[in-house]
N, C-alpha and C positions, 0 to 999 in steps of 0.2 A: 915065845913072845913076838909079837909084829915089832918091828922097827922101823920108824917113819922115814921116808926119804926126804932130803932136801932137794927144793925144786932146783931146777937147773935155770940158766938165762933164758931159754926159750919160753918157760912156763913163766916167768917175771915179765916177760913181755908181752906175752899173752893176756896175763891179768890185767897191763897196762892199757892194753888195746881192747879190752871188753869197758873198762872204764872207759875209754874214749867214746866205745859205741853208746852207752848208758846216757852220756852226759849228753852226744848229739840227739837222741829222744827226748830228753828230759826238756832241755832249754828252748825249743819252742814252745812248748804247753805254760812254761812258768810265767805265772802274773796275767795269764788268760783265762777267761770264765769256763772252766772246765766242769764238765758234771762228776759229782761226788758221790758217791754209792756207798753205802754201809755193809760190811762184812758181817757173818754172823755174830761176830764178837763184839760188834758197833763201832769197830774200828773203822778208818776213812777208806776209801780206795779210788783211784782214778785210770782215766784209759792211760795217762802218762805211767803210771805203776804197770799197766800189764804191757803194754808194749815195749817198754823199757826191759821187763822181764824175758819177753819173747824172743826181742832183738839179741840179748847175751845167750839166751839157749840157743840160737840157731848157730851163734858162733860157736859155740863149744861142740854140738853136733857137728860141724864143718870140719872143726879141726882136732878135736878128740873125740871121736864117736864112742869110742871104748869107756869114756869117763861118763859117773854117775852125776845129775844134778837134782837140789833140792831147792825149790825158789816158794816163795811165800805166797804168788800168786796161783800157782797153776801146780798140776799133780807131778810127782816125784819120777825120774827116770834112772833106771839103775840104780837103785839106792846102794845096793849090796857091792857097787865097782870098787875096787882098791883107791882108786882116785874120783871124788867126789865134791863136787862145786856146791857151795850153800850162796845164793843170793838172795838178798833184799834190795828190790830195783830205787825203791824211795824209802829210804828209813828217816822217818820225820814228817810223813804225808802232813800231819797237821800244819804243820810248818810251812810247807809247799804249798798248799791251797789258802793259805792266809798272806802268802807272800813274802815270807821269812826265807833268807838265803843260804841258811845253815844247816838245811836237810843234806843226806849225802845217800850215797850208792854203797852198800857194800858186799864185797864181792870175798870169799874165801875159799880156801881148796884144801881139804882135807885127804892124806894119806892112810888108810887101814884104822880110819878112827879119829887121828890127830890132825889138829889144823897145822899144815906146814906154810901156809900163804895166806894173807890177809890186804886188803884194799879199803881205806875208808877214802872216798872221792867226794869232795863238796862241789858239784858243777859249776853252780853260780859263783863262786869265789874262786875257782880256778887254783885249788887246794887239794893235794893227796898223800895219803900217807900209805906206804908199802912195807908190809913188814912178811919175812920170809924165816923160816926155819934155818940156823945157822950164820944168819946175816944180821947186820944191823939195821935199824929201822929207817928208812927213807923218807924224807919229806921234799915234797915236787909243789913248788908256784912258780909265778913269774919269775924270779929270780935264779931259777935252776932248781938242780936236786942236792940235797946234803944230808947228812945223817944227824939225827936227833935221839938225844936220852931225856929220860925224866929226872926232876931234879930231887937233891936230896931235902928230906924233911924229918927230921928225928923227933917229932912230938905232935900230937893231934892239937894243941891248942897254938900252932902257927901253922895249921894246915887252911888249904882253901879247897871246899868240898862242891862237886857239880852234882846236881841231879836233873832229871829232864820234869818229874813232876811227881808230888806226893802222892796223887791220884792213883800211878801206875801199880802202887804198893797193896799187895794185899790187907786187909782190914788187921791184921794180927801183926804184922811187919811194919807199919807206921809209926807204932812207938817205938820202935828200934832205930829207924831212922830219925824220929825227933830227938832220942838220946844220943845219937851221932853227931846231927846237926848241932847241937848245944856245944858238943865238946870239942867244934872246931873254929878257928879263927873268923871265918866267913864261908857260909853256905849260901850258894848260888844255884837258880833254878832255870830250868829249859835249856835245850840244846842238844839230846838227842846223840847220835853218833859223834857230832862234831866235838864234843867233850872229850871223847875216848882219843882222840888226836892231839889236841890240847895236853893232854894229861902225857901223852907221849913225848911232846915237844917241850915238856918243862914249865907248861904255864899256870898247873894246878896239882893238887897232891892226892884227892881222892876222888872218884865217881862212882857213885852208888845208882843202882835202877833194880826197880821191881818188875816181876811177871815178864823175864825174857824168854825167847824161844832161840834156838839154834841159828835162825838166821838173822836174829839181832846181835849175836855175842859172838859168831864163831870166829869171824874175819877180823874182831876187837886183839883176840888171843896173841896172835904171832903180832901184831903192830906193838903193843904194851911191852910183852916178854923182848921183844928185840931193843926196844928201847930201855932195858931193864928194869921193868915193873913186874908188876904181879898181877894176875886176875883169878878170882876165886867165887866159891859162894860165899856165905853168910858162916858157915864154920869153916871157911879156909881150904875147901876141897876144890880140886880143878872141877873145871866146866867141862859136860858131856853134850858138844854141840846136837850130835844125832839121835841120844836116847829121850831128852826129856826138855821139857823149859826149865826155868831156873826162877825161883821166885825172888831173890835178892842175889844181885851182881855186885861184886865189891873191888873195884881196881884202885891201886895204888902204885905211885910211882917209887915209894921207899918200902922196904921190909919193916923197917921202926913202926912207920905208920900205920901199915897194914896190920900189923900183931895188934897195935893198939885197937885198930878200929875194931877187929874181931873181939877184943874182952868188951869193948864196948857192947857190941852187939849180943853177946852173950849174955847181957844182963849183969 
């Protein structure tokens, strides 16, 4: 059985440096008339997405040439390496191109398939979450650095739920989302990766999203788990970032709310 290694201080610093690198590329393009192209799945991509990923890849290659990289915009490099970085340069490109500030950069590091480090960086707000196996989740903003925790929520009827957009779910899953939304106190929409940071900081209780690839959710796992939360698919199974996409991602800050949400999703 492969045992994942806890990231050391050097890896944690490097992950922060990667996020700084990404932000320095993204900011000059924010709220400028950048060209928008459509990928084969009709999702938008810009020069900012591509240049940001390229900059992070160069930094990884220079510092850890034996590590692998999987990114959203370019071909994988050494995907079978023990240490594997998974990059999403701009999670929430639709927000980026429409001038909203809550898009983010997602950075994950896997060791033998297990996510051991994750970063959610919101460059236009100066906010960052860092999660690492064996460490409490940290939140950075202009006030400094501090650890954060998910909040308790004993029942669904008291829960605040975030989801990016119902359109992101497969047709068969929209009725499940609707059932869950009707079971909580307040459902809210929009946000992409920012929602998961807010969950880790205790400002909501559930986050659900549909049809996510590994680059969408790998970084979220150490952040939410390090804050005391749970991330799974709709059946309660652990997510596997390298193997496949996930049709329904469920994140909860409280095990009781997570279990109740799974019951609703099961119908």
